[in-house]
C-alpha atoms as an extended CHARMM CRD file, in Angstrom:
* protein
*
       224  EXT
         1         1  MET       CA           -287.0110000000       25.2060000000      182.9300000000  PROA      1               0.0000000000
         2         2  THR       CA           -287.6400000000       26.6410000000      179.4830000000  PROA      2               0.0000000000
         3         3  ARG       CA           -289.2790000000       30.0390000000      179.2990000000  PROA      3               0.0000000000
         4         4  PRO       CA           -290.6500000000       32.1710000000      176.4520000000  PROA      4               0.0000000000
         5         5  ALA       CA           -288.4440000000       34.7460000000      174.7480000000  PROA      5               0.0000000000
         6         6  ASP       CA           -290.3050000000       37.5580000000      176.5440000000  PROA      6               0.0000000000
         7         7  PHE       CA           -288.9110000000       36.3930000000      179.8940000000  PROA      7               0.0000000000
         8         8  TRP       CA           -285.3400000000       36.3960000000      178.5960000000  PROA      8               0.0000000000
         9         9  ASN       CA           -285.9080000000       39.7690000000      176.9440000000  PROA      9               0.0000000000
        10        10  THR       CA           -286.9860000000       41.2010000000      180.2870000000  PROA      10              0.0000000000
        11        11  VAL       CA           -283.9070000000       40.0650000000      182.2120000000  PROA      11              0.0000000000
        12        12  TYR       CA           -281.6320000000       41.7120000000      179.6260000000  PROA      12              0.0000000000
        13        13  ASP       CA           -283.7540000000       44.8480000000      179.3260000000  PROA      13              0.0000000000
        14        14  ASN       CA           -283.7930000000       45.2030000000      183.1400000000  PROA      14              0.0000000000
        15        15  ASP       CA           -280.2050000000       43.9960000000      183.6620000000  PROA      15              0.0000000000
        16        16  THR       CA           -281.2100000000       41.3190000000      186.1560000000  PROA      16              0.0000000000
        17        17  ALA       CA           -279.5860000000       38.2900000000      184.4770000000  PROA      17              0.0000000000
        18        18  PRO       CA           -277.3750000000       36.5580000000      187.0770000000  PROA      18              0.0000000000
        19        19  TRP       CA           -275.1890000000       35.0590000000      184.3300000000  PROA      19              0.0000000000
        20        20  VAL       CA           -274.1860000000       38.4630000000      182.9480000000  PROA      20              0.0000000000
        21        21  ILE       CA           -270.8920000000       39.0420000000      184.7880000000  PROA      21              0.0000000000
        22        22  GLY       CA           -269.0330000000       41.3440000000      182.3940000000  PROA      22              0.0000000000
        23        23  GLU       CA           -266.4640000000       38.7040000000      181.4130000000  PROA      23              0.0000000000
        24        24  PRO       CA           -266.2670000000       35.1750000000      179.9880000000  PROA      24              0.0000000000
        25        25  GLN       CA           -266.6430000000       32.2190000000      182.2980000000  PROA      25              0.0000000000
        26        26  PRO       CA           -263.2050000000       31.2960000000      183.7350000000  PROA      26              0.0000000000
        27        27  ALA       CA           -263.8340000000       27.6380000000      182.8240000000  PROA      27              0.0000000000
        28        28  ILE       CA           -264.3200000000       28.5710000000      179.1570000000  PROA      28              0.0000000000
        29        29  VAL       CA           -261.2450000000       30.8170000000      179.1530000000  PROA      29              0.0000000000
        30        30  ALA       CA           -259.1920000000       27.9040000000      180.4930000000  PROA      30              0.0000000000
        31        31  LEU       CA           -260.7200000000       25.5630000000      177.9310000000  PROA      31              0.0000000000
        32        32  GLU       CA           -259.5360000000       27.7650000000      175.0840000000  PROA      32              0.0000000000
        33        33  ARG       CA           -256.1470000000       28.3540000000      176.6510000000  PROA      33              0.0000000000
        34        34  ASP       CA           -255.6110000000       24.6010000000      176.8860000000  PROA      34              0.0000000000
        35        35  GLY       CA           -256.3240000000       24.0950000000      173.1830000000  PROA      35              0.0000000000
        36        36  GLY       CA           -259.7930000000       22.6190000000      173.5320000000  PROA      36              0.0000000000
        37        37  ILE       CA           -261.4540000000       24.7610000000      170.8790000000  PROA      37              0.0000000000
        38        38  THR       CA           -260.8280000000       24.1970000000      167.1700000000  PROA      38              0.0000000000
        39        39  GLY       CA           -262.3390000000       25.0360000000      163.8050000000  PROA      39              0.0000000000
        40        40  ARG       CA           -265.6770000000       26.7600000000      163.3580000000  PROA      40              0.0000000000
        41        41  VAL       CA           -267.4550000000       27.3850000000      166.6550000000  PROA      41              0.0000000000
        42        42  LEU       CA           -271.0960000000       27.6640000000      167.7380000000  PROA      42              0.0000000000
        43        43  ASP       CA           -272.0340000000       29.4480000000      170.9760000000  PROA      43              0.0000000000
        44        44  PRO       CA           -275.6840000000       28.4830000000      171.6610000000  PROA      44              0.0000000000
        45        45  GLY       CA           -277.4910000000       30.5970000000      174.2190000000  PROA      45              0.0000000000
        46        46  SER       CA           -274.7950000000       33.2300000000      173.7840000000  PROA      46              0.0000000000
        47        47  GLY       CA           -276.4760000000       35.7140000000      176.1280000000  PROA      47              0.0000000000
        48        48  ALA       CA           -274.3310000000       38.7970000000      176.7320000000  PROA      48              0.0000000000
        49        49  GLY       CA           -271.9090000000       37.4980000000      174.1160000000  PROA      49              0.0000000000
        50        50  GLU       CA           -268.7660000000       37.2260000000      176.2210000000  PROA      50              0.0000000000
        51        51  HSD       CA           -267.6040000000       33.9000000000      174.7780000000  PROA      51              0.0000000000
        52        52  THR       CA           -268.3050000000       34.8190000000      171.1610000000  PROA      52              0.0000000000
        53        53  ILE       CA           -266.4850000000       38.1110000000      171.7180000000  PROA      53              0.0000000000
        54        54  LEU       CA           -263.5130000000       36.3630000000      173.3290000000  PROA      54              0.0000000000
        55        55  LEU       CA           -263.1930000000       33.7620000000      170.5850000000  PROA      55              0.0000000000
        56        56  THR       CA           -263.6760000000       36.2810000000      167.7760000000  PROA      56              0.0000000000
        57        57  ARG       CA           -260.9380000000       38.4450000000      169.2620000000  PROA      57              0.0000000000
        58        58  LEU       CA           -258.6610000000       35.3870000000      169.3010000000  PROA      58              0.0000000000
        59        59  GLY       CA           -259.2870000000       34.7210000000      165.6120000000  PROA      59              0.0000000000
        60        60  TYR       CA           -261.9010000000       31.9460000000      165.6790000000  PROA      60              0.0000000000
        61        61  ASP       CA           -264.7830000000       31.7310000000      163.2070000000  PROA      61              0.0000000000
        62        62  VAL       CA           -267.6040000000       31.7590000000      165.7510000000  PROA      62              0.0000000000
        63        63  ARG       CA           -271.3140000000       32.4340000000      165.7580000000  PROA      63              0.0000000000
        64        64  GLY       CA           -273.3720000000       33.2980000000      168.8260000000  PROA      64              0.0000000000
        65        65  ILE       CA           -277.0780000000       32.5130000000      168.8120000000  PROA      65              0.0000000000
        66        66  ASP       CA           -279.8540000000       33.2450000000      171.2840000000  PROA      66              0.0000000000
        67        67  MET       CA           -283.6360000000       33.0190000000      171.1720000000  PROA      67              0.0000000000
        68        68  SER       CA           -283.9310000000       36.4360000000      172.8350000000  PROA      68              0.0000000000
        69        69  PRO       CA           -283.7750000000       39.5010000000      170.5800000000  PROA      69              0.0000000000
        70        70  SER       CA           -282.8350000000       41.5760000000      173.6160000000  PROA      70              0.0000000000
        71        71  ALA       CA           -279.9130000000       39.2590000000      174.3590000000  PROA      71              0.0000000000
        72        72  VAL       CA           -278.6690000000       39.5680000000      170.7890000000  PROA      72              0.0000000000
        73        73  ALA       CA           -278.9710000000       43.3630000000      170.9110000000  PROA      73              0.0000000000
        74        74  TYR       CA           -277.1250000000       43.3750000000      174.2440000000  PROA      74              0.0000000000
        75        75  ALA       CA           -274.3490000000       41.1430000000      172.8400000000  PROA      75              0.0000000000
        76        76  ARG       CA           -273.8770000000       43.2730000000      169.7350000000  PROA      76              0.0000000000
        77        77  ALA       CA           -273.6060000000       46.4300000000      171.8370000000  PROA      77              0.0000000000
        78        78  ASN       CA           -271.2190000000       44.6370000000      174.1990000000  PROA      78              0.0000000000
        79        79  ALA       CA           -269.0270000000       43.5420000000      171.2880000000  PROA      79              0.0000000000
        80        80  ALA       CA           -268.8960000000       47.0650000000      169.8820000000  PROA      80              0.0000000000
        81        81  GLU       CA           -268.0090000000       48.4820000000      173.3150000000  PROA      81              0.0000000000
        82        82  GLN       CA           -265.1800000000       45.9450000000      173.6320000000  PROA      82              0.0000000000
        83        83  GLY       CA           -263.8040000000       46.8090000000      170.1990000000  PROA      83              0.0000000000
        84        84  VAL       CA           -264.8980000000       43.5670000000      168.5300000000  PROA      84              0.0000000000
        85        85  PRO       CA           -267.6950000000       44.7370000000      166.1950000000  PROA      85              0.0000000000
        86        86  SER       CA           -267.0680000000       41.7780000000      163.8680000000  PROA      86              0.0000000000
        87        87  ALA       CA           -268.4960000000       39.3230000000      166.4300000000  PROA      87              0.0000000000
        88        88  VAL       CA           -271.5270000000       37.6200000000      164.8730000000  PROA      88              0.0000000000
        89        89  PHE       CA           -274.7950000000       37.2080000000      166.7730000000  PROA      89              0.0000000000
        90        90  GLU       CA           -278.2460000000       36.2590000000      165.5830000000  PROA      90              0.0000000000
        91        91  VAL       CA           -281.6340000000       35.2660000000      166.9020000000  PROA      91              0.0000000000
        92        92  ALA       CA           -282.1740000000       31.5160000000      166.5140000000  PROA      92              0.0000000000
        93        93  ASP       CA           -284.0390000000       28.6520000000      168.1520000000  PROA      93              0.0000000000
        94        94  ALA       CA           -281.4920000000       26.2740000000      169.6930000000  PROA      94              0.0000000000
        95        95  LEU       CA           -284.0630000000       23.4670000000      169.5750000000  PROA      95              0.0000000000
        96        96  ALA       CA           -284.3940000000       23.6400000000      165.7820000000  PROA      96              0.0000000000
        97        97  LEU       CA           -280.8910000000       24.2600000000      164.4110000000  PROA      97              0.0000000000
        98        98  GLY       CA           -281.2660000000       21.2740000000      162.1000000000  PROA      98              0.0000000000
        99        99  ASP       CA           -283.8720000000       23.2430000000      160.1570000000  PROA      99              0.0000000000
       100       100  ARG       CA           -281.1620000000       25.6630000000      159.0550000000  PROA      100             0.0000000000
       101       101  PRO       CA           -279.4860000000       24.5440000000      155.7960000000  PROA      101             0.0000000000
       102       102  ASP       CA           -276.5970000000       26.9180000000      156.5170000000  PROA      102             0.0000000000
       103       103  PHE       CA           -276.0470000000       25.0720000000      159.8090000000  PROA      103             0.0000000000
       104       104  SER       CA           -276.8630000000       21.4620000000      158.9450000000  PROA      104             0.0000000000
       105       105  GLY       CA           -276.8370000000       21.0930000000      155.1610000000  PROA      105             0.0000000000
       106       106  ASP       CA           -279.5810000000       20.1850000000      152.7110000000  PROA      106             0.0000000000
       107       107  PRO       CA           -280.9790000000       17.6370000000      153.4090000000  PROA      107             0.0000000000
       108       108  PRO       CA           -280.6500000000       18.2980000000      157.1630000000  PROA      108             0.0000000000
       109       109  GLY       CA           -277.6230000000       16.6450000000      158.7050000000  PROA      109             0.0000000000
       110       110  SER       CA           -275.7720000000       16.2230000000      155.4150000000  PROA      110             0.0000000000
       111       111  ALA       CA           -273.1890000000       18.9250000000      156.0610000000  PROA      111             0.0000000000
       112       112  PRO       CA           -272.9770000000       19.9350000000      159.7320000000  PROA      112             0.0000000000
       113       113  ALA       CA           -271.3100000000       23.2980000000      160.0290000000  PROA      113             0.0000000000
       114       114  PHE       CA           -269.4940000000       23.3960000000      163.3600000000  PROA      114             0.0000000000
       115       115  ASP       CA           -266.3540000000       21.7120000000      164.6750000000  PROA      115             0.0000000000
       116       116  THR       CA           -266.7990000000       22.8980000000      168.2580000000  PROA      116             0.0000000000
       117       117  VAL       CA           -269.9270000000       23.7970000000      170.2250000000  PROA      117             0.0000000000
       118       118  VAL       CA           -269.5410000000       25.6900000000      173.5040000000  PROA      118             0.0000000000
       119       119  ASP       CA           -272.6710000000       25.4730000000      175.6490000000  PROA      119             0.0000000000
       120       120  SER       CA           -272.2980000000       27.6780000000      178.6960000000  PROA      120             0.0000000000
       121       121  ALA       CA           -275.3810000000       27.3910000000      180.8980000000  PROA      121             0.0000000000
       122       122  LEU       CA           -277.9650000000       26.5040000000      178.2610000000  PROA      122             0.0000000000
       123       123  PHE       CA           -278.2720000000       22.7130000000      178.5390000000  PROA      123             0.0000000000
       124       124  HSD       CA           -279.1640000000       22.8560000000      182.2210000000  PROA      124             0.0000000000
       125       125  VAL       CA           -282.2070000000       25.0130000000      181.4170000000  PROA      125             0.0000000000
       126       126  PHE       CA           -283.8280000000       21.8580000000      179.9890000000  PROA      126             0.0000000000
       127       127  GLY       CA           -282.9600000000       19.7460000000      183.0380000000  PROA      127             0.0000000000
       128       128  THR       CA           -286.5220000000       18.8850000000      184.0780000000  PROA      128             0.0000000000
       129       129  GLU       CA           -288.0540000000       18.8360000000      180.5930000000  PROA      129             0.0000000000
       130       130  ASP       CA           -287.3250000000       15.5660000000      178.8510000000  PROA      130             0.0000000000
       131       131  GLU       CA           -288.7940000000       16.4510000000      175.4540000000  PROA      131             0.0000000000
       132       132  ALA       CA           -287.1040000000       19.8500000000      175.1910000000  PROA      132             0.0000000000
       133       133  ARG       CA           -283.7950000000       18.3870000000      176.3440000000  PROA      133             0.0000000000
       134       134  ALA       CA           -283.9730000000       15.5950000000      173.7720000000  PROA      134             0.0000000000
       135       135  ALA       CA           -284.8570000000       18.1160000000      171.0520000000  PROA      135             0.0000000000
       136       136  TYR       CA           -281.8590000000       20.2330000000      172.0040000000  PROA      136             0.0000000000
       137       137  VAL       CA           -279.4920000000       17.2510000000      171.8980000000  PROA      137             0.0000000000
       138       138  ARG       CA           -280.8260000000       16.2960000000      168.4480000000  PROA      138             0.0000000000
       139       139  SER       CA           -280.4690000000       19.8840000000      167.3020000000  PROA      139             0.0000000000
       140       140  LEU       CA           -276.8170000000       19.9930000000      168.3410000000  PROA      140             0.0000000000
       141       141  HSD       CA           -276.1420000000       16.6490000000      166.6740000000  PROA      141             0.0000000000
       142       142  ALA       CA           -277.4880000000       18.0110000000      163.3920000000  PROA      142             0.0000000000
       143       143  VAL       CA           -275.0420000000       20.9170000000      163.3030000000  PROA      143             0.0000000000
       144       144  CYS       CA           -271.9010000000       19.4680000000      164.9130000000  PROA      144             0.0000000000
       145       145  ARG       CA           -269.5880000000       17.7010000000      162.4700000000  PROA      145             0.0000000000
       146       146  PRO       CA           -268.7820000000       13.9980000000      163.0170000000  PROA      146             0.0000000000
       147       147  GLY       CA           -265.7340000000       13.9320000000      165.2680000000  PROA      147             0.0000000000
       148       148  GLY       CA           -266.5350000000       17.4200000000      166.4920000000  PROA      148             0.0000000000
       149       149  THR       CA           -266.6140000000       18.4050000000      170.1500000000  PROA      149             0.0000000000
       150       150  LEU       CA           -269.3900000000       19.7160000000      172.3540000000  PROA      150             0.0000000000
       151       151  TYR       CA           -268.5470000000       21.3020000000      175.6870000000  PROA      151             0.0000000000
       152       152  VAL       CA           -271.2880000000       21.6510000000      178.2820000000  PROA      152             0.0000000000
       153       153  LEU       CA           -270.8150000000       23.9250000000      181.2920000000  PROA      153             0.0000000000
       154       154  ALA       CA           -273.7990000000       23.4270000000      183.5920000000  PROA      154             0.0000000000
       155       155  LEU       CA           -274.7320000000       24.1960000000      187.1840000000  PROA      155             0.0000000000
       156       156  SER       CA           -274.3330000000       21.1950000000      189.4860000000  PROA      156             0.0000000000
       157       157  ASP       CA           -276.8090000000       19.8130000000      191.9880000000  PROA      157             0.0000000000
       158       158  VAL       CA           -274.0990000000       18.8830000000      194.5010000000  PROA      158             0.0000000000
       159       159  GLU       CA           -274.8120000000       22.0320000000      196.5090000000  PROA      159             0.0000000000
       160       160  PRO       CA           -277.7560000000       24.3850000000      197.0220000000  PROA      160             0.0000000000
       161       161  GLY       CA           -277.7390000000       27.5890000000      195.0390000000  PROA      161             0.0000000000
       162       162  PHE       CA           -279.3570000000       29.5860000000      192.2780000000  PROA      162             0.0000000000
       163       163  GLY       CA           -280.4940000000       28.5110000000      188.8550000000  PROA      163             0.0000000000
       164       164  PRO       CA           -281.3750000000       25.1200000000      187.3520000000  PROA      164             0.0000000000
       165       165  ARG       CA           -278.9260000000       22.6090000000      188.8350000000  PROA      165             0.0000000000
       166       166  ILE       CA           -278.4660000000       19.1570000000      187.3290000000  PROA      166             0.0000000000
       167       167  SER       CA           -276.6430000000       15.8990000000      188.0150000000  PROA      167             0.0000000000
       168       168  ASP       CA           -273.7170000000       14.4510000000      186.1090000000  PROA      168             0.0000000000
       169       169  THR       CA           -275.9050000000       11.4130000000      185.4570000000  PROA      169             0.0000000000
       170       170  LEU       CA           -278.3790000000       13.5490000000      183.5220000000  PROA      170             0.0000000000
       171       171  ILE       CA           -275.5950000000       14.7380000000      181.2430000000  PROA      171             0.0000000000
       172       172  ARG       CA           -274.3520000000       11.1960000000      180.5980000000  PROA      172             0.0000000000
       173       173  GLU       CA           -277.8270000000        9.8240000000      179.9590000000  PROA      173             0.0000000000
       174       174  SER       CA           -278.7670000000       12.6590000000      177.6140000000  PROA      174             0.0000000000
       175       175  PHE       CA           -275.7530000000       12.1470000000      175.3560000000  PROA      175             0.0000000000
       176       176  ARG       CA           -275.9010000000        8.4070000000      174.7380000000  PROA      176             0.0000000000
       177       177  ASP       CA           -277.0790000000        8.0880000000      171.1410000000  PROA      177             0.0000000000
       178       178  GLY       CA           -274.7240000000        9.5580000000      168.5600000000  PROA      178             0.0000000000
       179       179  TRP       CA           -272.3630000000       10.9630000000      171.1770000000  PROA      179             0.0000000000
       180       180  SER       CA           -269.5490000000        9.8220000000      173.4620000000  PROA      180             0.0000000000
       181       181  VAL       CA           -268.9950000000       11.5520000000      176.8130000000  PROA      181             0.0000000000
       182       182  GLU       CA           -265.1980000000       11.6130000000      176.9660000000  PROA      182             0.0000000000
       183       183  ASP       CA           -264.7270000000       13.6670000000      180.1140000000  PROA      183             0.0000000000
       184       184  LEU       CA           -267.0080000000       15.0360000000      182.8200000000  PROA      184             0.0000000000
       185       185  ARG       CA           -265.5110000000       16.8710000000      185.7520000000  PROA      185             0.0000000000
       186       186  ALA       CA           -266.4540000000       19.2050000000      188.5780000000  PROA      186             0.0000000000
       187       187  THR       CA           -265.7080000000       22.8870000000      188.0710000000  PROA      187             0.0000000000
       188       188  GLN       CA           -267.2650000000       26.2490000000      188.9430000000  PROA      188             0.0000000000
       189       189  TYR       CA           -269.6600000000       28.6400000000      187.2650000000  PROA      189             0.0000000000
       190       190  ARG       CA           -269.3860000000       32.3340000000      188.0410000000  PROA      190             0.0000000000
       191       191  GLY       CA           -272.5550000000       34.3500000000      188.4610000000  PROA      191             0.0000000000
       192       192  ARG       CA           -273.7380000000       37.5000000000      190.1440000000  PROA      192             0.0000000000
       193       193  VAL       CA           -276.4790000000       37.9930000000      192.6740000000  PROA      193             0.0000000000
       194       194  THR       CA           -279.3770000000       40.0260000000      191.3080000000  PROA      194             0.0000000000
       195       195  ASP       CA           -282.9420000000       40.4290000000      192.5240000000  PROA      195             0.0000000000
       196       196  LEU       CA           -283.8590000000       37.4770000000      190.3080000000  PROA      196             0.0000000000
       197       197  VAL       CA           -281.8600000000       34.9990000000      192.4260000000  PROA      197             0.0000000000
       198       198  ALA       CA           -281.1490000000       36.8300000000      195.6950000000  PROA      198             0.0000000000
       199       199  GLN       CA           -283.2750000000       34.4830000000      197.7940000000  PROA      199             0.0000000000
       200       200  GLU       CA           -281.7060000000       31.3390000000      196.3060000000  PROA      200             0.0000000000
       201       201  ALA       CA           -278.1580000000       32.6300000000      196.8250000000  PROA      201             0.0000000000
       202       202  THR       CA           -278.3620000000       33.3120000000      200.5550000000  PROA      202             0.0000000000
       203       203  ASP       CA           -276.2450000000       30.2570000000      201.4590000000  PROA      203             0.0000000000
       204       204  LEU       CA           -273.4880000000       30.9960000000      198.9310000000  PROA      204             0.0000000000
       205       205  GLU       CA           -270.2790000000       32.9280000000      199.5480000000  PROA      205             0.0000000000
       206       206  ILE       CA           -270.7700000000       36.2660000000      197.8170000000  PROA      206             0.0000000000
       207       207  SER       CA           -267.8330000000       38.5100000000      196.9390000000  PROA      207             0.0000000000
       208       208  GLU       CA           -267.7750000000       42.2470000000      197.5760000000  PROA      208             0.0000000000
       209       209  SER       CA           -268.6180000000       42.7520000000      193.9030000000  PROA      209             0.0000000000
       210       210  GLY       CA           -271.7200000000       40.5850000000      194.2500000000  PROA      210             0.0000000000
       211       211  GLN       CA           -270.3070000000       37.5880000000      192.3700000000  PROA      211             0.0000000000
       212       212  VAL       CA           -270.5300000000       33.9390000000      193.3560000000  PROA      212             0.0000000000
       213       213  ASP       CA           -268.6710000000       30.8400000000      192.1750000000  PROA      213             0.0000000000
       214       214  ALA       CA           -271.1790000000       27.9970000000      192.1180000000  PROA      214             0.0000000000
       215       215  ALA       CA           -270.5590000000       24.2740000000      191.7170000000  PROA      215             0.0000000000
       216       216  ALA       CA           -270.7880000000       23.1670000000      188.1060000000  PROA      216             0.0000000000
       217       217  TRP       CA           -270.0000000000       20.4030000000      185.6230000000  PROA      217             0.0000000000
       218       218  LEU       CA           -267.8230000000       20.6720000000      182.5470000000  PROA      218             0.0000000000
       219       219  ALA       CA           -268.3270000000       17.8870000000      180.0120000000  PROA      219             0.0000000000
       220       220  ARG       CA           -266.3760000000       17.1390000000      176.8340000000  PROA      220             0.0000000000
       221       221  ILE       CA           -268.5840000000       15.1900000000      174.4450000000  PROA      221             0.0000000000
       222       222  ARG       CA           -267.5990000000       13.7920000000      171.0570000000  PROA      222             0.0000000000
       223       223  ARG       CA           -270.0800000000       13.7910000000      168.1820000000  PROA      223             0.0000000000
       224       224  LEU       CA           -270.0440000000       10.3380000000      166.5650000000  PROA      224             0.0000000000
């Protein structure tokens, strides 16, 4: 479910975010390694910044955005600590990217800015909220170039666990108009058990370091 920025600020300020694992998601690392990422890249809901940092280090023109000022501050500090101070992060509303002329052109939608969008665990936040989910899909469409690619890594509902889990059907149904779902496969999402999700994670296999690999979906979606 969607929450106000103050909630997200708190989980970064208190270091209780279960998605902050100190490294990029293995599924996203593999995606890049296999040549799936091209051109200018948007990382919506960039969180701790691991994917923006990774892609910047590899030479991509990438921008990380998050609605939480604390997340952006965390990501910038993380990038500096990892020796990638050039990584770009900013506070932005992922539901209203089309309002940004630098992202979508003037008039909106006339010059979308990004060739690849990498959504790691943002889309599923809108799983039970039809209006917010539709607004997010429209927002992405406004800033992704025709022929561009959106990747969605989302927690799956095929097993119990922590976080907002969704079905593959929800992904397909959400990206009907103006998009083509080219591939949707089962994968895993790596998280860590914090006080925020400890009760939900009791049935999962937890490593000695406190990490869990949860069932997830990885979708490749073409912007028409």
